[in-house]
Residue frames as qw, qx, qy, qz and C-alpha x, y, z in Angstrom:
[[0.301, 0.567, 0.634, 0.431, -30.41, 33.35, -15.44],
 [0.068, -0.237, -0.039, 0.968, -31.08, 36.93, -16.48],
 [0.488, 0.534, 0.318, -0.613, -34.05, 38.69, -18.06],
 [0.298, 0.490, -0.600, -0.558, -32.57, 37.67, -21.42],
 [0.095, 0.011, 0.994, 0.048, -33.89, 34.08, -20.92],
 [0.592, 0.089, -0.105, -0.794, -37.25, 33.20, -22.52],
 [0.460, 0.047, 0.881, -0.100, -39.42, 30.17, -22.87],
 [0.416, 0.309, -0.388, -0.762, -40.43, 30.22, -26.53],
 [0.834, 0.107, 0.416, -0.346, -43.06, 27.64, -27.41],
 [0.624, -0.071, 0.706, 0.329, -42.02, 24.74, -29.60],
 [0.501, 0.627, 0.536, 0.261, -44.10, 25.79, -32.65],
 [0.028, 0.988, 0.011, -0.149, -43.20, 29.47, -32.19],
 [0.381, -0.647, 0.541, 0.379, -39.51, 28.74, -32.36],
 [0.581, 0.156, 0.716, 0.354, -39.99, 26.45, -35.31],
 [0.376, 0.840, 0.388, 0.053, -41.84, 29.16, -37.17],
 [0.132, -0.907, 0.258, 0.307, -38.92, 31.55, -36.67],
 [0.448, -0.364, 0.722, 0.381, -36.63, 29.03, -38.20],
 [0.535, 0.465, 0.681, 0.183, -38.98, 28.20, -41.08],
 [0.229, 0.947, 0.187, -0.127, -39.29, 31.79, -41.94],
 [0.132, -0.807, 0.510, 0.268, -35.45, 31.93, -42.16],
 [0.805, 0.416, -0.381, -0.183, -35.48, 28.81, -44.35],
 [0.941, -0.314, -0.068, 0.109, -33.90, 26.85, -41.44],
 [0.658, 0.328, -0.137, 0.664, -30.76, 28.94, -41.80],
 [0.284, -0.926, -0.027, -0.247, -29.88, 31.10, -38.79],
 [0.625, 0.143, -0.454, 0.619, -26.77, 32.05, -36.89],
 [0.295, -0.666, 0.062, -0.682, -28.12, 33.42, -33.63],
 [0.197, 0.102, -0.818, 0.531, -28.22, 32.84, -29.90],
 [0.579, -0.527, -0.335, -0.524, -31.29, 31.84, -27.87],
 [0.020, -0.261, 0.745, -0.613, -31.39, 31.85, -24.09],
 [0.656, -0.268, -0.525, -0.472, -34.00, 29.15, -23.40],
 [0.387, -0.480, 0.530, -0.582, -35.03, 28.73, -19.77],
 [0.941, -0.060, 0.127, -0.307, -36.63, 25.30, -20.21],
 [0.824, 0.381, -0.374, 0.190, -33.63, 23.70, -21.94],
 [0.162, 0.548, -0.589, 0.572, -31.35, 25.04, -19.18],
 [0.587, -0.369, 0.421, -0.585, -33.69, 23.93, -16.36],
 [0.938, 0.120, -0.221, -0.238, -34.04, 20.48, -17.94],
 [0.549, 0.410, -0.639, 0.348, -30.38, 19.74, -17.15],
 [0.187, -0.362, 0.632, -0.659, -30.98, 20.35, -13.37],
 [0.809, -0.087, 0.167, -0.557, -34.24, 18.33, -13.28],
 [0.906, 0.243, -0.335, -0.086, -32.72, 15.38, -15.07],
 [0.338, 0.442, -0.682, 0.476, -29.45, 15.38, -13.08],
 [0.402, -0.301, 0.528, -0.685, -31.52, 15.45, -9.86],
 [0.901, 0.036, -0.007, -0.432, -33.81, 12.56, -11.03],
 [0.770, 0.342, -0.522, 0.133, -30.82, 10.43, -12.02],
 [0.096, 0.429, -0.690, 0.576, -29.08, 11.06, -8.67],
 [0.600, -0.215, 0.425, -0.642, -32.18, 10.11, -6.76],
 [0.934, 0.154, -0.084, -0.312, -32.96, 7.01, -8.83],
 [0.469, 0.481, -0.712, 0.207, -29.40, 5.69, -8.15],
 [0.785, -0.463, -0.407, -0.065, -30.78, 4.84, -4.69],
 [0.631, -0.053, -0.360, 0.685, -27.83, 6.56, -2.94],
 [0.137, 0.039, -0.131, 0.981, -29.13, 10.06, -2.61],
 [0.069, 0.769, 0.591, -0.233, -32.00, 12.09, -1.42],
 [0.327, 0.171, 0.280, 0.886, -32.30, 15.17, -3.68],
 [0.070, 0.777, 0.428, -0.456, -33.95, 18.59, -3.19],
 [0.306, 0.339, 0.361, 0.813, -34.57, 20.88, -6.18],
 [0.012, -0.458, -0.426, 0.780, -35.68, 24.20, -4.66],
 [0.358, 0.762, 0.539, 0.033, -38.61, 25.96, -6.23],
 [0.090, 0.985, -0.135, -0.061, -36.61, 29.23, -6.15],
 [0.878, -0.180, 0.267, 0.354, -33.47, 27.94, -7.66],
 [0.564, 0.687, 0.074, 0.452, -32.14, 30.74, -9.80],
 [0.537, -0.604, -0.052, 0.586, -29.05, 32.48, -8.40],
 [0.368, 0.928, 0.053, 0.021, -28.43, 35.82, -10.15],
 [0.647, -0.307, 0.273, 0.642, -24.92, 36.10, -11.53],
 [0.274, 0.865, 0.130, -0.399, -24.52, 39.32, -13.33],
 [0.432, 0.782, -0.411, -0.183, -21.41, 38.71, -15.46],
 [0.901, 0.224, -0.361, 0.090, -18.86, 36.16, -16.43],
 [0.253, 0.504, -0.593, 0.574, -16.28, 37.43, -13.93],
 [0.558, -0.347, 0.435, -0.616, -18.71, 36.86, -11.06],
 [0.945, 0.076, -0.117, -0.297, -19.48, 33.47, -12.48],
 [0.643, 0.431, -0.567, 0.281, -15.78, 32.50, -12.32],
 [0.087, -0.447, 0.622, -0.638, -15.80, 33.03, -8.54],
 [0.328, -0.258, -0.903, 0.100, -17.13, 30.31, -6.18],
 [0.413, -0.711, -0.300, -0.484, -20.22, 31.15, -4.18],
 [0.151, -0.585, 0.529, -0.597, -19.72, 32.42, -0.59],
 [0.355, -0.004, -0.918, 0.176, -19.48, 29.50, 1.86],
 [0.192, 0.169, 0.601, -0.757, -21.88, 31.15, 4.30],
 [0.598, 0.212, -0.172, -0.753, -24.53, 31.18, 1.54],
 [0.585, 0.129, -0.782, -0.168, -23.93, 27.45, 0.96],
 [0.123, -0.033, -0.840, 0.527, -24.14, 26.76, 4.74],
 [0.414, 0.153, 0.303, -0.844, -27.54, 28.53, 4.78],
 [0.684, 0.178, -0.447, -0.549, -28.85, 26.43, 1.92],
 [0.476, 0.092, -0.869, 0.102, -27.64, 23.20, 3.55],
 [0.045, 0.083, 0.705, -0.703, -29.24, 24.19, 6.83],
 [0.503, 0.195, 0.071, -0.839, -32.54, 25.29, 5.30],
 [0.788, 0.195, -0.338, -0.476, -33.00, 22.18, 3.23],
 [0.765, -0.396, 0.486, -0.150, -31.22, 19.76, 5.53],
 [0.887, 0.451, -0.071, 0.070, -28.71, 18.58, 2.92],
 [0.773, -0.429, 0.195, 0.425, -25.04, 17.66, 2.86],
 [0.377, -0.195, 0.431, 0.796, -24.02, 19.56, -0.25],
 [0.416, 0.740, 0.231, -0.476, -25.18, 21.82, -3.01],
 [0.554, 0.112, 0.602, 0.564, -24.72, 21.06, -6.71],
 [0.181, 0.745, 0.060, -0.639, -24.74, 24.29, -8.82],
 [0.641, 0.476, 0.443, 0.408, -25.20, 24.37, -12.62],
 [0.288, -0.557, 0.056, 0.777, -22.92, 27.30, -13.42],
 [0.305, 0.534, -0.310, -0.725, -23.42, 27.37, -17.15],
 [0.649, 0.237, 0.723, 0.022, -25.03, 25.47, -19.95],
 [0.234, 0.594, -0.361, -0.679, -24.34, 26.06, -23.60],
 [0.716, 0.262, 0.646, 0.044, -25.77, 24.19, -26.67],
 [0.147, 0.451, -0.490, -0.731, -24.87, 24.49, -30.33],
 [0.681, 0.367, 0.600, -0.203, -27.53, 23.16, -32.77],
 [0.067, 0.422, -0.576, -0.697, -26.72, 22.55, -36.39],
 [0.726, 0.382, 0.501, -0.276, -29.25, 21.41, -39.00],
 [0.036, -0.404, 0.669, 0.623, -28.59, 20.12, -42.46],
 [0.739, 0.415, 0.414, -0.331, -30.94, 19.22, -45.28],
 [0.074, -0.441, 0.700, 0.557, -29.93, 17.59, -48.50],
 [0.807, 0.407, 0.100, -0.415, -31.29, 16.01, -51.70],
 [0.300, -0.344, 0.831, 0.318, -29.93, 12.85, -53.44],
 [0.724, 0.376, -0.210, -0.538, -30.98, 11.61, -56.85],
 [0.363, -0.269, 0.892, 0.007, -30.95, 7.81, -56.79],
 [0.222, 0.188, 0.902, 0.319, -31.92, 5.85, -59.94],
 [0.103, -0.414, -0.518, -0.741, -34.31, 8.60, -61.01],
 [0.466, -0.722, -0.508, -0.059, -35.88, 9.04, -57.57],
 [0.082, 0.664, -0.267, 0.693, -35.34, 11.95, -55.23],
 [0.666, -0.398, -0.555, 0.298, -34.34, 11.16, -51.67],
 [0.113, -0.829, 0.123, -0.533, -34.43, 13.85, -49.01],
 [0.735, -0.217, -0.498, 0.405, -32.28, 13.69, -45.91],
 [0.200, -0.846, 0.080, -0.488, -31.86, 15.68, -42.84],
 [0.679, -0.083, -0.555, 0.474, -29.55, 15.74, -39.78],
 [0.302, -0.877, 0.040, -0.371, -29.52, 17.57, -36.53],
 [0.669, 0.077, -0.495, 0.550, -26.39, 17.78, -34.34],
 [0.391, -0.871, -0.034, -0.297, -26.62, 19.15, -30.83],
 [0.584, 0.208, -0.503, 0.602, -23.38, 19.79, -28.98],
 [0.487, -0.820, -0.163, -0.253, -23.71, 20.57, -25.28],
 [0.506, 0.248, -0.494, 0.662, -21.35, 21.77, -22.67],
 [0.493, -0.792, -0.189, -0.306, -22.12, 22.42, -18.97],
 [0.347, 0.362, -0.597, 0.627, -20.07, 23.47, -16.00],
 [0.679, -0.607, -0.350, -0.221, -21.01, 22.60, -12.40],
 [0.115, 0.483, -0.647, 0.578, -19.64, 23.17, -8.88],
 [0.714, -0.428, -0.550, -0.072, -20.35, 20.82, -5.99],
 [0.036, -0.591, 0.428, -0.683, -20.10, 22.63, -2.62],
 [0.655, -0.378, -0.634, 0.158, -19.94, 21.04, 0.77],
 [0.278, -0.912, -0.120, -0.278, -20.58, 23.19, 3.90],
 [0.639, -0.754, 0.091, 0.123, -18.20, 24.65, 6.47],
 [0.249, 0.851, -0.462, -0.018, -15.06, 24.92, 4.23],
 [0.682, -0.422, 0.597, -0.005, -13.98, 21.46, 5.29],
 [0.693, 0.160, 0.630, 0.311, -13.97, 20.00, 1.79],
 [0.094, -0.308, 0.371, 0.871, -12.84, 21.68, -1.47],
 [0.593, 0.529, 0.161, -0.585, -15.24, 22.75, -4.09],
 [0.536, -0.011, 0.767, 0.353, -15.36, 20.21, -6.94],
 [0.392, 0.558, -0.180, -0.709, -15.77, 21.45, -10.49],
 [0.621, 0.193, 0.750, 0.125, -17.23, 19.32, -13.25],
 [0.266, 0.505, -0.346, -0.744, -17.21, 20.00, -17.02],
 [0.603, 0.249, 0.756, -0.042, -19.61, 17.87, -19.07],
 [0.332, 0.574, -0.326, -0.674, -19.49, 17.93, -22.85],
 [0.426, 0.095, 0.872, 0.223, -20.76, 15.61, -25.62],
 [0.342, 0.223, -0.333, -0.850, -23.12, 15.61, -28.53],
 [0.552, 0.271, 0.768, -0.178, -26.33, 13.83, -29.73],
 [0.054, 0.252, -0.633, -0.730, -27.37, 13.23, -33.25],
 [0.648, 0.407, 0.547, -0.339, -30.60, 12.61, -35.33],
 [0.036, 0.327, -0.652, -0.683, -30.68, 11.57, -38.96],
 [0.624, 0.395, 0.594, -0.318, -33.62, 10.78, -41.30],
 [0.034, 0.252, -0.653, -0.714, -33.96, 9.90, -44.98],
 [0.476, 0.457, 0.709, -0.248, -37.15, 9.58, -46.97],
 [0.315, 0.285, 0.610, 0.669, -38.53, 10.04, -50.43],
 [0.125, -0.843, -0.437, -0.288, -40.96, 12.62, -49.08],
 [0.244, 0.401, -0.292, 0.833, -39.58, 15.94, -47.80],
 [0.544, -0.522, -0.040, -0.656, -42.69, 16.30, -45.68],
 [0.920, -0.289, -0.264, -0.014, -42.06, 12.95, -44.02],
 [0.612, 0.246, -0.356, 0.662, -38.41, 13.87, -43.35],
 [0.089, -0.465, 0.213, -0.854, -39.51, 17.05, -41.53],
 [0.742, -0.451, -0.116, -0.483, -42.21, 15.19, -39.57],
 [0.921, -0.136, -0.327, 0.160, -39.79, 12.59, -38.34],
 [0.443, 0.336, -0.359, 0.749, -37.17, 15.02, -37.16],
 [0.345, -0.616, -0.542, 0.457, -37.44, 16.45, -33.71],
 [0.075, 0.948, 0.187, 0.246, -38.43, 20.12, -33.48],
 [0.395, 0.601, -0.362, 0.593, -35.66, 22.54, -32.65],
 [0.410, -0.593, 0.365, -0.589, -36.77, 23.00, -29.04],
 [0.968, -0.181, 0.038, -0.170, -37.21, 19.33, -28.64],
 [0.795, 0.378, -0.286, 0.378, -33.65, 18.82, -29.83],
 [0.083, 0.629, -0.406, 0.658, -32.40, 21.42, -27.34],
 [0.721, -0.455, 0.250, -0.460, -34.30, 19.76, -24.52],
 [0.990, 0.059, -0.119, 0.053, -32.81, 16.50, -25.59],
 [0.519, 0.511, -0.413, 0.546, -29.39, 17.97, -25.20],
 [0.341, -0.571, 0.386, -0.639, -30.36, 19.07, -21.67],
 [0.938, -0.228, 0.079, -0.248, -31.53, 15.52, -20.88],
 [0.867, 0.298, -0.264, 0.300, -28.28, 14.04, -22.21],
 [0.216, 0.621, -0.412, 0.631, -26.20, 16.55, -20.26],
 [0.589, -0.519, 0.277, -0.554, -28.08, 15.92, -16.95],
 [0.992, -0.097, -0.025, -0.081, -27.71, 12.16, -17.26],
 [0.731, 0.400, -0.326, 0.446, -24.01, 12.43, -18.04],
 [0.074, -0.639, 0.406, -0.649, -23.46, 14.80, -15.08],
 [0.788, -0.417, 0.211, -0.402, -25.16, 12.42, -12.65],
 [0.962, 0.163, -0.197, 0.095, -22.96, 9.63, -13.93],
 [0.384, 0.566, -0.488, 0.541, -19.93, 11.37, -12.53],
 [0.311, -0.438, 0.517, -0.666, -21.41, 11.16, -9.00],
 [0.883, -0.117, 0.107, -0.442, -23.66, 8.12, -8.98],
 [0.422, -0.357, 0.828, 0.092, -22.17, 4.72, -8.40],
 [0.719, 0.410, -0.287, -0.482, -22.35, 2.54, -11.51],
 [0.913, -0.083, 0.398, 0.030, -22.13, -1.15, -12.20],
 [0.214, 0.697, -0.606, -0.318, -19.04, -2.15, -14.17],
 [0.976, 0.123, 0.008, -0.179, -19.23, -5.49, -15.94],
 [0.021, -0.665, 0.746, 0.031, -16.20, -7.69, -15.41],
 [0.917, 0.105, -0.322, -0.209, -15.49, -11.31, -16.16],
 [0.370, -0.599, 0.685, -0.186, -13.90, -13.82, -13.77],
 [0.789, 0.199, -0.547, -0.196, -12.76, -17.41, -14.47],
 [0.628, -0.497, 0.553, -0.230, -12.12, -20.32, -12.21],
 [0.263, 0.428, -0.843, -0.193, -10.26, -23.59, -12.79],
 [0.958, -0.089, -0.017, -0.272, -11.56, -27.15, -13.03],
 [0.204, -0.637, 0.743, 0.014, -8.88, -29.55, -11.74],
 [0.647, 0.202, -0.685, -0.268, -10.41, -32.86, -12.88],
 [0.213, -0.008, -0.872, 0.440, -10.56, -34.09, -9.27],
 [0.363, -0.572, -0.613, -0.406, -14.14, -34.66, -8.25],
 [0.508, -0.561, -0.502, 0.419, -13.46, -33.90, -4.59],
 [0.262, -0.283, 0.012, 0.923, -11.96, -30.45, -5.45],
 [0.132, -0.161, -0.474, -0.856, -14.42, -29.58, -8.24],
 [0.247, -0.546, -0.794, 0.100, -17.28, -30.29, -5.77],
 [0.118, -0.470, -0.243, 0.841, -17.05, -26.53, -5.04],
 [0.009, 0.099, 0.516, 0.851, -18.50, -25.67, -8.53],
 [0.212, -0.612, -0.725, -0.234, -22.20, -26.24, -7.59],
 [0.339, -0.671, -0.390, 0.531, -21.71, -23.73, -4.82],
 [0.221, -0.213, 0.270, 0.912, -20.35, -21.20, -7.23],
 [0.077, -0.321, -0.667, -0.668, -23.34, -21.46, -9.48],
 [0.353, -0.738, -0.568, -0.089, -25.56, -20.60, -6.51],
 [0.103, 0.774, -0.169, 0.601, -23.25, -17.71, -5.54],
 [0.770, -0.635, 0.019, -0.052, -22.17, -19.46, -2.37],
 [0.501, 0.683, -0.431, 0.310, -18.47, -18.47, -2.46],
 [0.390, -0.598, 0.586, -0.383, -17.72, -19.06, 1.27],
 [0.910, -0.066, 0.370, -0.176, -18.84, -22.72, 0.86],
 [0.814, 0.552, -0.125, 0.133, -16.75, -23.08, -2.29],
 [0.144, 0.761, -0.519, 0.362, -13.68, -21.54, -0.62],
 [0.657, -0.459, 0.517, -0.301, -14.10, -23.97, 2.34],
 [0.959, 0.149, 0.236, 0.045, -13.75, -26.95, -0.06],
 [0.633, 0.672, -0.222, 0.314, -10.87, -25.52, -2.10],
 [0.205, -0.802, 0.466, -0.313, -9.06, -24.56, 1.16],
 [0.877, -0.311, 0.359, -0.078, -8.75, -28.24, 2.02],
 [0.875, 0.266, 0.253, 0.316, -6.62, -28.82, -1.07],
 [0.155, 0.975, -0.156, 0.030, -4.50, -25.64, -1.04],
 [0.300, -0.682, 0.659, 0.099, -1.40, -27.72, -0.14],
 [0.940, 0.281, 0.169, -0.097, -1.84, -30.33, -2.89],
 [0.645, -0.404, 0.456, 0.462, 1.56, -31.86, -3.89],
 [0.555, 0.445, 0.505, 0.490, 0.87, -31.20, -7.57],
 [0.182, -0.314, 0.021, 0.932, 2.02, -27.71, -8.48],
 [0.122, -0.230, -0.578, -0.773, -0.50, -27.60, -11.33],
 [0.373, -0.613, -0.672, -0.180, -3.47, -28.41, -9.12],
 [0.415, -0.516, -0.400, 0.633, -2.20, -26.39, -6.23],
 [0.112, -0.113, 0.182, 0.970, -1.79, -23.28, -8.40],
 [0.262, -0.398, -0.620, -0.624, -5.40, -23.77, -9.76],
 [0.456, -0.609, -0.637, 0.122, -6.79, -24.13, -6.30],
 [0.363, -0.384, -0.198, 0.826, -4.95, -21.02, -5.07],
 [0.041, -0.115, -0.391, -0.912, -6.26, -19.05, -8.11],
 [0.368, -0.512, -0.676, -0.382, -9.77, -20.23, -7.32],
 [0.462, -0.565, -0.498, 0.468, -9.36, -19.16, -3.67],
 [0.197, -0.173, 0.045, 0.964, -8.32, -15.71, -4.93],
 [0.226, -0.325, -0.546, -0.738, -11.53, -15.46, -6.97],
 [0.475, -0.557, -0.681, 0.020, -13.58, -16.64, -4.00],
 [0.384, -0.417, -0.324, 0.757, -11.91, -14.02, -1.73],
 [0.028, 0.001, 0.235, 0.972, -12.75, -11.26, -4.23],
 [0.355, -0.413, -0.647, -0.534, -16.27, -12.40, -4.56],
 [0.529, -0.591, -0.567, 0.223, -16.58, -12.30, -0.75],
 [0.068, -0.966, -0.099, -0.231, -15.26, -8.73, -0.67],
 [0.652, -0.661, 0.226, 0.293, -11.79, -9.42, 0.68],
 [0.591, 0.785, -0.178, 0.049, -9.51, -7.83, -1.90],
 [0.098, -0.757, 0.636, -0.110, -6.34, -8.07, 0.16],
 [0.697, -0.167, 0.692, -0.086, -6.87, -11.83, 0.63],
 [0.793, 0.575, 0.198, -0.039, -7.66, -12.19, -3.08],
 [0.319, 0.848, -0.417, 0.074, -4.26, -10.50, -3.94],
 [0.378, -0.569, 0.716, -0.143, -2.51, -12.75, -1.43],
 [0.805, 0.114, 0.577, -0.078, -3.97, -15.93, -2.96],
 [0.636, 0.770, -0.028, -0.049, -3.24, -14.59, -6.45],
 [0.086, 0.804, -0.586, 0.057, 0.48, -14.11, -5.65],
 [0.619, -0.293, 0.721, -0.102, 0.66, -17.62, -4.13],
 [0.819, 0.417, 0.389, -0.063, -0.77, -19.08, -7.34],
 [0.429, 0.867, -0.254, 0.002, 1.70, -16.99, -9.40],
 [0.130, -0.694, 0.702, -0.092, 4.61, -18.30, -7.37],
 [0.752, -0.076, 0.642, -0.130, 3.47, -21.90, -7.36],
 [0.539, 0.171, 0.678, 0.469, 3.14, -22.03, -11.15],
 [0.088, 0.457, -0.106, -0.879, 3.18, -19.15, -13.50],
 [0.355, 0.491, 0.726, 0.325, 0.49, -18.66, -16.10],
 [0.082, 0.230, 0.205, 0.948, -0.48, -15.65, -18.11],
 [0.412, -0.621, -0.555, -0.368, -4.05, -16.01, -16.68],
 [0.593, -0.577, -0.398, 0.395, -2.74, -15.59, -13.14],
 [0.413, -0.092, 0.036, 0.905, -0.58, -12.67, -14.14],
 [0.118, -0.426, -0.417, -0.794, -3.50, -10.85, -15.82],
 [0.515, -0.658, -0.525, -0.161, -5.77, -11.49, -12.83],
 [0.570, -0.430, -0.293, 0.636, -3.28, -10.15, -10.32],
 [0.191, 0.076, 0.150, 0.967, -2.92, -6.95, -12.32],
 [0.312, -0.541, -0.519, -0.583, -6.74, -6.64, -12.39],
 [0.596, -0.623, -0.475, 0.177, -6.87, -7.04, -8.63],
 [0.466, -0.229, -0.094, 0.850, -4.03, -4.49, -8.15],
 [0.002, 0.290, 0.314, 0.904, -5.91, -1.94, -10.34],
 [0.490, -0.607, -0.551, -0.296, -9.09, -2.58, -8.40],
 [0.612, -0.506, -0.368, 0.483, -7.25, -1.94, -5.13],
 [0.299, -0.030, 0.073, 0.951, -5.65, 1.28, -6.46],
 [0.203, -0.466, -0.450, -0.734, -9.17, 2.47, -7.56],
 [0.563, -0.641, -0.521, 0.011, -10.59, 1.75, -4.08],
 [0.540, -0.339, -0.211, 0.740, -7.77, 3.66, -2.45],
 [0.096, 0.153, 0.226, 0.957, -8.34, 6.69, -4.72],
 [0.361, -0.577, -0.537, -0.498, -12.08, 6.57, -4.10],
 [0.590, -0.610, -0.440, 0.294, -11.63, 6.47, -0.28],
 [0.430, -0.158, -0.050, 0.888, -9.19, 9.37, -0.57],
 [0.083, -0.354, -0.376, -0.852, -11.71, 11.39, -2.51],
 [0.499, -0.602, -0.581, -0.225, -14.51, 10.51, -0.11],
 [0.622, -0.668, -0.275, 0.302, -12.61, 11.50, 3.06]]
């Protein structure tokens, strides 16, 4: 940040816009909107349960021009920060830009006047993640998206009251940007669906109650006894179930192995789709491990 940044109060900024009849084409450098991005990203990273996060009180790094901004920070400076705060890396918000557009309109509906208003905030931020000692490359992140508010009412005053103030909208863009940035780093749950086969044989399907209690090892122990069933239909279903059990137990290689066996025993589209899902999951794991190390 430079001396051009200010912290205009919410009502003060609104008065400026009202005096201009909500029509302006200008640039504000707002320190709170920019700092919100950092605060929210830090909070999201911490609440993921995977990271301890330090936001230094003195956190403004002076960058005098765009050419300087384009160059990474000196690694010795990063090493000093990591040593001072006992951290493994430094995430820098290099730039944060928002564009806010407001629109007010009037519709005449069946003799009544309806007022409507929209606010669009487009945000874009650039980040660098530094790790100390030059052992790992600097990672750059570019985060862009938009948020939207819209209100309709037969009272223009009520429309205005229900819309966020300009500064509130800008802070909202900072919140959205910080959350999205943290999402690139934080682990996230991904919902997926898995199926298993019933065979119609009570001794084999005795594994099902264990599944419902998330006891996949016990279920696999039952299915394993029937993996050599003479019926190809039953055998293929048991092998498929063993693949699912292996995946649930965290052994992806064994899951793929059982999936291929089921595919060879008796082809079904379900087995083919599942094997592809397992392969994609394996590829993702390998890529993630490569990034990490």
